[in-house]
C-alpha positions in Angstrom: 0.0 0.0 0.0 1.3 3.4 -0.9 2.2 5.4 2.2 0.8 8.8 3.0 4.3 10.2 3.0 4.8 8.9 -0.6 1.5 10.4 -1.7 2.4 13.7 -0.1 5.9 13.7 -1.8 4.3 13.0 -5.2 1.7 15.7 -4.7 4.4 18.3 -3.8 6.6 17.3 -6.7 3.7 17.5 -9.1 2.8 21.0 -7.8 6.4 22.1 -8.1 6.5 20.9 -11.7 3.2 22.6 -12.5 4.5 25.9 -11.1 7.8 25.5 -13.1 5.9 24.7 -16.3 3.6 27.7 -15.7 6.5 30.0 -15.2 8.2 28.7 -18.3 5.0 29.2 -20.3 4.6 32.7 -19.0 8.2 33.5 -19.9 7.7 32.2 -23.4 4.4 34.0 -23.8 5.7 37.4 -22.7 8.3 37.5 -25.4 6.1 35.9 -28.1 3.2 38.3 -27.2 5.6 41.3 -27.5 6.8 40.1 -30.9 3.2 39.4 -32.2 1.8 42.6 -30.6 -0.4 45.0 -32.5 1.8 47.9 -31.5 4.4 46.7 -34.0 4.0 47.9 -37.5 3.6 45.4 -40.4 6.8 46.9 -41.8 8.8 46.0 -38.7 7.2 42.5 -38.4 8.2 41.8 -42.0 11.8 42.0 -40.9 11.4 39.2 -38.4 12.4 36.8 -41.1 15.8 38.4 -41.2 16.3 39.5 -37.6 14.8 36.5 -35.8 14.1 38.3 -32.6 12.7 35.4 -30.6 15.6 33.0 -31.4 18.2 35.8 -31.0 17.0 36.9 -27.6 16.6 33.3 -26.4 20.2 32.6 -27.5 21.4 35.4 -25.3 19.5 33.9 -22.4 16.7 36.6 -22.2 14.1 36.3 -19.5 11.3 38.7 -18.7 12.5 39.4 -15.2 16.0 40.6 -16.2 17.6 44.0 -16.4 18.5 44.6 -20.0 20.5 47.4 -21.7 20.1 48.1 -25.4 22.8 50.3 -26.8 21.7 52.9 -29.3 18.1 51.6 -30.0 18.0 53.8 -33.1 14.4 53.7 -34.4 13.4 51.3 -31.7 12.9 48.1 -33.7 14.1 45.9 -30.8 12.7 48.3 -28.2 9.2 47.5 -29.5 9.8 44.0 -28.4 12.0 44.4 -25.3 9.9 47.1 -23.6 6.6 45.2 -23.4 8.4 41.8 -22.7 10.2 43.4 -19.7 7.5 45.8 -18.5 5.9 43.6 -15.8 8.9 42.1 -14.1 12.1 43.4 -15.7 13.9 46.6 -16.5 15.0 48.1 -19.9 17.6 50.8 -20.2 18.1 52.4 -23.6 21.6 53.7 -23.8 21.5 56.4 -26.5 23.0 59.6 -27.8 22.4 62.6 -25.6 20.3 65.5 -26.9 22.8 68.4 -26.8 20.4 70.8 -28.3 22.4 70.9 -31.6 21.0 70.2 -35.0 22.9 66.9 -35.5 22.3 63.2 -36.0 22.8 62.4 -32.3 20.3 64.9 -30.9 17.8 64.1 -33.6 18.1 60.4 -32.7 17.4 61.0 -29.1 14.4 63.2 -29.9 12.9 60.5 -32.2 13.4 57.9 -29.5 11.8 60.1 -26.9 8.8 60.7 -29.2 8.4 56.9 -29.7 8.6 56.1 -26.0 6.0 58.8 -25.2 3.6 57.4 -27.9 2.5 54.3 -26.0 2.0 53.2 -22.4 3.9 50.0 -23.0 7.1 52.0 -23.2 6.5 53.9 -20.0 9.1 52.1 -17.9 12.0 52.4 -20.3 14.8 54.5 -18.9 17.2 56.3 -21.2 20.9 56.8 -20.3 23.5 58.8 -22.1 25.9 57.0 -24.5 28.6 58.8 -26.4 30.8 56.8 -28.8 34.5 56.7 -27.8 33.8 58.3 -24.4 33.4 56.4 -21.1 29.6 56.1 -20.6 27.4 54.7 -17.8 25.0 52.5 -19.8 23.3 51.5 -16.6 24.3 51.4 -12.9 27.5 49.4 -12.4 26.8 45.7 -11.9 23.1 46.0 -12.4 22.5 44.5 -15.9 21.9 40.8 -16.8 22.3 41.4 -20.5 23.7 44.2 -22.6 22.7 44.1 -26.3 24.0 45.8 -29.4 22.4 45.3 -32.8 24.3 46.3 -36.0 26.2 49.2 -34.4 29.9 48.3 -34.2 30.7 49.4 -37.7 29.7 53.0 -36.7 32.1 53.3 -33.8 35.6 52.3 -35.1 38.1 50.1 -33.2 38.6 52.6 -30.4 34.8 53.1 -30.0 34.1 49.4 -29.9 36.9 48.9 -27.3 35.3 51.7 -25.1 31.7 50.3 -25.5 32.8 46.9 -24.5 34.5 48.3 -21.4 31.3 50.2 -20.6 29.2 47.0 -21.1 31.5 45.0 -18.8 31.1 47.6 -16.1 27.3 47.7 -16.3 26.9 43.9 -16.2 26.6 41.6 -13.2 29.1 38.8 -12.8 27.9 36.1 -15.2 26.0 38.7 -17.2 25.9 38.5 -21.0 27.0 40.8 -23.8 25.0 40.0 -26.9 26.3 41.2 -30.2 24.7 41.1 -33.7 26.7 42.7 -36.5 27.2 42.6 -40.2 29.8 40.0 -40.8 32.8 40.6 -43.1 34.1 37.5 -44.8 37.3 36.3 -43.3 39.0 36.4 -46.7 38.4 40.2 -46.9 41.1 42.8 -46.1 39.5 44.9 -43.4 41.4 48.1 -44.2 40.3 48.0 -47.8 36.7 47.4 -46.8 36.3 49.1 -43.5 33.7 51.6 -44.9 31.5 48.8 -46.2 29.5 48.4 -42.9 30.8 44.9 -42.4 33.1 43.9 -39.5 35.4 40.8 -39.1 34.0 38.4 -36.5 37.5 37.6 -35.2 38.0 41.3 -34.6 34.9 41.5 -32.5 35.8 38.5 -30.4 39.3 39.9 -29.8 37.9 43.3 -28.7 35.4 41.7 -26.3 38.1 39.5 -24.7 40.4 42.5 -24.3 37.6 44.2 -22.3 37.4 41.2 -19.9 34.7 39.0 -21.5 34.8 35.3 -22.2 33.6 34.3 -25.6 30.9 31.7 -24.9 29.1 30.9 -28.2 28.2 32.0 -31.7 25.0 31.3 -33.6 24.1 31.3 -37.2 20.5 32.4 -36.4 21.1 35.6 -38.4 23.4 34.2 -41.1 22.6 34.8 -44.8 24.6 32.7 -47.3 23.3 34.8 -50.2 25.2 37.9 -49.0 28.6 38.1 -50.6 29.4 41.5 -48.8 30.5 42.8 -52.2 28.0 45.6 -53.0 28.4 49.1 -54.6 27.2 51.0 -51.5 28.3 48.5 -48.9 25.8 46.8 -46.6 23.4 49.7 -47.2 22.9 48.4 -50.8 20.8 45.6 -49.3 17.4 46.0 -47.6 16.1 47.7 -45.6 18.4 50.6 -46.8 18.4 49.8 -50.5 20.8 52.7 -51.1 20.6 52.2 -54.9 16.8 52.7 -54.7 15.2 51.2 -57.8 18.4 50.1 -59.5 18.7 46.3 -59.3 16.1 46.4 -56.5 14.8 43.0 -57.3 18.3 41.6 -57.1 19.0 43.0 -53.7 15.5 42.1 -52.3 16.2 38.5 -53.4 19.4 38.5 -51.4 17.7 39.9 -48.3 19.3 41.5 -45.3 23.0 41.1 -44.5 24.8 38.1 -43.3 25.2 38.7 -39.5 27.3 37.3 -36.7 25.5 36.6 -33.5 27.9 36.4 -30.6 27.5 35.7 -26.9 30.1 36.9 -24.3 30.0 36.4 -20.5 31.5 38.6 -17.8 
């Protein structure tokens, strides 16, 4: 006969598993609901096939109760996903260019992001911090972040800028925290100096810079790879969608290639 003690143990174990499964379902649904949400435009959702937000964030270990930093959110493509996914139990910092009051790209970028964040209640908990390329910046309070993310930014900052950003990210992260990098990938056979204005960056160079900042390279993923992209284009990476720098010239050709081949790298503090 089954003892009362055994029955109680089985009941407690079942309840524990039920709670764990419920938590996992909730975790999955918060990200999926954010990706599928009506607040995202059809234009942005159409890029999911190239940017793979769910798979990318899961690769970096994203959970909805984390503190996450997104460096230079730009137009807010990923902010549209991160903000609602983190709103209930997590925290999102957007580390972006300060508004200096000048009529330049940096101030305009901050103004556009402020306007976006003010447009919907789901963005109400996002906190912006000041980030300046090649200058020491506090992306978030030291040791507070679980993940620091940068999407397609490194080519804008140069070697010195990347080195400083990675130091800033290391300082912002908790021990065991993750630096997640997605960037246009330059083929290993290319000469970087001859192609450094193409928008593509060598993967080995990124790994070396992150390790120099104190990170351990944990893993890479081909989630955002595109074998059709040769990285040889008249206007560099901007020739491809979504930029389509040549406009209607050879448009069908570049749409058929799709967005750039991208490295997806995970580093740990």
